[in-house]
Backbone as numpy.savetxt, mean C-alpha at the origin, in Angstrom:
# Nx Ny Nz CAx CAy CAz Cx Cy Cz
-50.60 -42.07 -10.00 -49.39 -41.26 -10.15 -49.22 -40.40 -8.91
-47.98 -40.46 -8.53 -47.64 -39.64 -7.32 -47.53 -38.15 -7.60
-47.87 -37.39 -6.63 -47.76 -35.90 -6.72 -46.53 -35.55 -5.96
-45.40 -35.33 -6.62 -44.17 -34.92 -6.00 -43.70 -33.60 -6.50
-43.17 -32.84 -5.57 -42.65 -31.51 -5.94 -41.14 -31.59 -5.85
-40.45 -31.17 -6.89 -39.01 -31.10 -6.90 -38.57 -29.66 -6.82
-37.60 -29.35 -5.93 -37.07 -28.03 -5.87 -35.87 -27.98 -6.77
-35.86 -27.08 -7.74 -34.62 -26.94 -8.60 -33.37 -26.60 -7.78
-32.27 -27.11 -8.33 -31.01 -26.84 -7.58 -30.66 -25.40 -7.45
-31.13 -24.53 -8.32 -30.84 -23.15 -8.29 -31.31 -22.42 -7.02
-32.28 -23.15 -6.40 -32.86 -22.61 -5.15 -32.13 -23.14 -3.95
-31.20 -24.02 -4.13 -30.40 -24.57 -3.04 -28.89 -24.33 -3.25
-28.48 -23.05 -3.38 -27.09 -22.82 -3.67 -26.12 -23.32 -2.56
-26.64 -23.53 -1.38 -25.81 -24.05 -0.33 -25.22 -25.43 -0.60
-26.01 -26.16 -1.30 -25.55 -27.53 -1.68 -24.38 -27.46 -2.58
-24.29 -26.47 -3.42 -23.16 -26.32 -4.36 -22.01 -25.60 -3.73
-22.23 -24.84 -2.74 -21.19 -24.00 -2.12 -20.41 -24.78 -1.03
-21.04 -25.73 -0.47 -20.33 -26.52 0.64 -19.02 -27.09 0.25
-18.87 -27.71 -0.95 -17.55 -28.21 -1.34 -16.54 -27.06 -1.50
-16.99 -25.91 -2.02 -16.04 -24.77 -2.18 -15.60 -24.24 -0.81
-16.60 -24.19 0.14 -16.20 -23.62 1.43 -15.29 -24.61 2.13
-15.45 -25.88 2.01 -14.56 -26.88 2.56 -13.16 -26.78 1.95
-13.06 -26.57 0.70 -11.85 -26.44 0.01 -11.14 -25.16 0.46
-11.85 -24.07 0.57 -11.27 -22.80 1.04 -10.80 -22.92 2.52
-11.50 -23.64 3.33 -11.12 -23.82 4.70 -9.81 -24.66 4.81
-9.65 -25.58 3.88 -8.41 -26.42 3.87 -7.24 -25.66 3.33
-7.48 -24.76 2.42 -6.35 -23.99 1.71 -5.96 -22.78 2.55
-6.87 -22.18 3.30 -6.55 -20.95 4.04 -5.38 -21.07 4.96
-5.25 -22.06 5.81 -4.09 -22.12 6.65 -2.77 -22.33 5.86
-2.81 -23.01 4.78 -1.55 -23.13 3.91 -1.21 -21.80 3.33
-2.18 -21.00 2.87 -1.88 -19.70 2.28 -1.39 -18.71 3.33
-2.01 -18.78 4.56 -1.59 -17.87 5.65 -0.20 -18.17 6.09
0.21 -19.46 6.12 1.56 -19.79 6.59 2.59 -19.45 5.51
2.21 -19.44 4.22 3.15 -19.15 3.19 3.30 -17.63 2.95
2.38 -16.80 3.39 2.49 -15.39 3.21 3.75 -14.75 3.76
4.20 -14.95 5.05 5.35 -14.23 5.56 6.57 -14.57 4.83
6.72 -15.72 4.30 7.90 -16.13 3.49 7.97 -15.36 2.14
6.81 -15.16 1.57 6.79 -14.58 0.24 6.75 -13.10 0.26
6.71 -12.42 1.46 6.64 -10.96 1.54 8.00 -10.41 1.10
7.97 -9.41 0.27 9.21 -8.78 -0.19 9.84 -8.00 0.89
11.19 -7.77 0.75 11.91 -7.01 1.73 11.41 -5.53 1.75
11.37 -4.99 2.95 10.97 -3.63 3.06 12.16 -2.69 2.77
11.97 -1.78 1.77 13.04 -0.90 1.39 13.24 0.23 2.44
14.40 0.76 2.50 14.72 1.87 3.32 14.02 3.14 2.89
13.56 4.00 3.77 12.79 5.19 3.37 13.53 6.04 2.30
14.85 6.21 2.47 15.68 6.97 1.55 15.63 6.34 0.14
15.62 5.05 0.11 15.54 4.30 -1.09 14.16 4.49 -1.78
13.10 4.37 -0.99 11.74 4.63 -1.49 11.62 6.04 -2.04
12.13 6.95 -1.31 12.14 8.37 -1.79 12.90 8.55 -3.14
14.08 7.90 -3.20 14.89 8.04 -4.40 14.20 7.38 -5.57
13.62 6.15 -5.37 13.09 5.45 -6.51 11.67 5.94 -6.96
10.90 6.47 -5.93 9.49 6.84 -6.25 9.20 8.35 -6.23
9.78 9.01 -5.24 9.39 10.35 -5.03 10.25 11.40 -5.72
11.55 11.11 -5.71 12.50 12.15 -6.17 12.31 12.59 -7.61
11.71 11.75 -8.44 11.46 12.08 -9.87 10.75 13.33 -9.99
9.85 13.73 -9.04 9.03 14.90 -9.12 9.33 15.86 -7.90
9.72 15.34 -6.76 9.76 16.17 -5.59 11.22 16.67 -5.29
12.15 16.28 -6.02 13.57 16.76 -5.70 13.60 18.20 -6.14
14.32 19.06 -5.38 14.37 20.44 -5.66 14.76 20.81 -7.10
15.71 20.03 -7.70 16.17 20.36 -9.06 15.12 19.92 -10.13
14.05 19.26 -9.76 13.06 18.78 -10.76 11.92 19.84 -10.93
11.61 20.50 -9.80 10.54 21.59 -9.77 9.30 21.18 -10.41
8.84 19.93 -10.28 7.60 19.43 -10.68 6.55 19.43 -9.54
6.95 18.83 -8.44 6.04 18.79 -7.26 6.73 19.58 -6.09
5.98 19.85 -5.05 6.57 20.63 -4.01 7.62 19.86 -3.26
8.58 20.48 -2.65 9.59 19.81 -1.91 8.95 19.24 -0.64
9.20 17.96 -0.41 8.46 17.25 0.67 9.42 16.79 1.79
10.71 17.09 1.71 11.65 16.61 2.70 11.89 17.62 3.79
11.30 18.72 3.82 11.41 19.75 4.84 10.81 19.19 6.11
11.57 19.37 7.27 11.03 18.91 8.56 9.84 19.74 8.97
8.95 19.09 9.71 7.74 19.80 10.26 7.91 19.77 11.76
7.24 20.85 12.41 7.23 20.82 13.83 6.54 19.56 14.38
7.02 18.97 15.48 6.54 17.76 15.99 5.03 17.79 16.24
4.51 18.96 16.59 3.04 19.07 16.86 2.24 18.87 15.58
2.83 19.04 14.48 2.08 18.79 13.20 2.44 17.47 12.52
3.14 16.59 13.16 3.56 15.34 12.54 2.35 14.46 12.22
1.46 14.32 13.11 0.29 13.45 12.92 -0.57 13.95 11.80
-0.85 15.24 11.73 -1.68 15.78 10.59 -0.94 15.68 9.29
0.34 15.95 9.31 1.15 15.90 8.04 1.22 14.38 7.59
1.40 13.44 8.51 1.44 12.00 8.13 0.12 11.59 7.52
-1.01 11.99 8.09 -2.31 11.62 7.48 -2.45 12.21 6.14
-2.01 13.49 5.91 -2.11 14.08 4.62 -1.23 13.33 3.58
-0.01 13.01 4.00 0.89 12.29 3.06 0.29 10.90 2.70
-0.20 10.22 3.73 -0.71 8.88 3.51 -1.96 8.94 2.55
-2.84 9.88 2.72 -3.98 10.03 1.90 -3.59 10.39 0.44
-2.64 11.33 0.35 -2.15 11.78 -0.99 -1.42 10.67 -1.72
-0.60 9.89 -1.07 0.13 8.85 -1.76 -0.83 7.69 -2.17
-1.79 7.31 -1.39 -2.77 6.22 -1.72 -3.79 6.64 -2.70
-4.24 7.94 -2.62 -5.37 8.36 -3.51 -5.01 9.34 -4.60
-3.80 9.88 -4.52 -3.40 10.90 -5.51 -4.04 12.24 -5.20
-3.49 13.25 -5.82 -4.03 14.61 -5.64 -3.45 15.46 -6.80
-4.34 16.22 -7.49 -3.97 17.06 -8.53 -3.07 16.28 -9.55
-1.88 16.70 -9.87 -1.04 15.98 -10.79 -0.35 14.71 -10.27
-0.41 14.50 -8.92 0.23 13.35 -8.30 -0.66 12.13 -8.46
-0.08 11.07 -9.07 -0.84 9.83 -9.15 -0.96 9.16 -7.84
-1.91 8.20 -7.76 -2.06 7.37 -6.58 -1.02 6.16 -6.68
-0.38 5.84 -5.56 0.49 4.75 -5.56 -0.08 3.64 -4.67
-0.34 2.50 -5.29 -0.92 1.38 -4.54 0.22 0.57 -3.78
-0.24 -0.34 -3.00 0.70 -1.14 -2.14 1.64 -1.94 -3.01
1.40 -2.21 -4.25 2.36 -2.86 -5.12 3.58 -2.03 -5.42
3.42 -0.73 -5.36 4.58 0.20 -5.64 5.19 0.58 -4.34
4.49 0.99 -3.35 4.94 1.34 -1.99 4.11 0.58 -1.00
4.75 -0.43 -0.35 3.95 -1.24 0.59 3.64 -0.37 1.88
2.59 -0.89 2.64 2.17 -0.12 3.79 3.37 0.05 4.86
4.22 -0.90 5.09 5.31 -0.69 6.00 6.33 0.34 5.44
6.54 0.24 4.15 7.45 1.25 3.43 6.85 2.67 3.55
5.52 2.77 3.31 4.84 4.05 3.37 4.96 4.67 4.79
4.74 3.83 5.76 4.75 4.32 7.16 6.15 4.81 7.55
7.15 4.03 7.16 8.62 4.43 7.38 8.93 5.73 6.63
8.46 5.82 5.35 8.72 6.99 4.53 8.05 8.24 5.16
6.84 8.08 5.70 6.12 9.20 6.37 6.93 9.65 7.52
7.34 8.66 8.36 8.08 9.05 9.60 9.40 9.82 9.21
10.12 9.34 8.16 11.32 9.99 7.69 11.05 11.42 7.13
9.89 11.52 6.43 9.57 12.85 5.92 9.17 13.85 6.97
8.32 13.54 7.81 7.85 14.52 8.79 8.95 14.89 9.82
9.82 13.94 10.07 10.90 14.24 11.08 12.08 14.97 10.44
12.14 15.03 9.09 13.19 15.73 8.48 14.37 14.82 8.24
14.36 13.56 8.40 15.46 12.58 8.13 15.87 12.65 6.69
15.00 12.94 5.76 15.33 12.93 4.41 15.63 14.32 3.83
15.90 15.28 4.74 16.12 16.61 4.28 17.27 16.77 3.28
18.30 15.87 3.40 19.41 15.92 2.49 19.24 14.83 1.38
18.13 14.20 1.29 17.92 13.16 0.24 18.10 13.65 -1.18
17.63 14.83 -1.55 17.84 15.16 -2.93 19.32 15.33 -3.28
20.20 15.71 -2.31 21.59 15.84 -2.59 22.24 14.44 -2.72
21.67 13.45 -2.04 22.29 12.13 -2.09 22.00 11.48 -3.47
20.93 11.73 -4.05 20.68 11.06 -5.36 19.28 11.24 -5.79
18.95 10.88 -6.82 17.75 11.00 -7.60 18.19 10.89 -9.06
19.53 10.79 -9.14 20.10 10.67 -10.45 20.67 9.26 -10.63
20.32 8.71 -11.72 20.85 7.34 -12.13 21.00 7.33 -13.58
């Protein structure tokens, strides 16, 4: 009788993963080329403010602090970082907003509009529907 040693397949996971890796490599270029077409349109910062922020931050709501006040240009970077972290992670009563609610390009445009004071008259334009 021969003395043979068999290695169980559980010790050779690479044999089972190779087909999956090959399939992933084949599908990855197709998924990457389809992504730009399926990206939603980027909303205007005033629209994002009206749809997401004005419910609490409009002066007539008095729930959250007013955020449309312009900041000195020297403080824009610090204020932008604060807004970005607060929007993505939440703070106190403010919930976190993920990229599904406010995309990264929308958030960056909203931050620029907020710190520069472009949306200073946004509460007067609407928040009411």
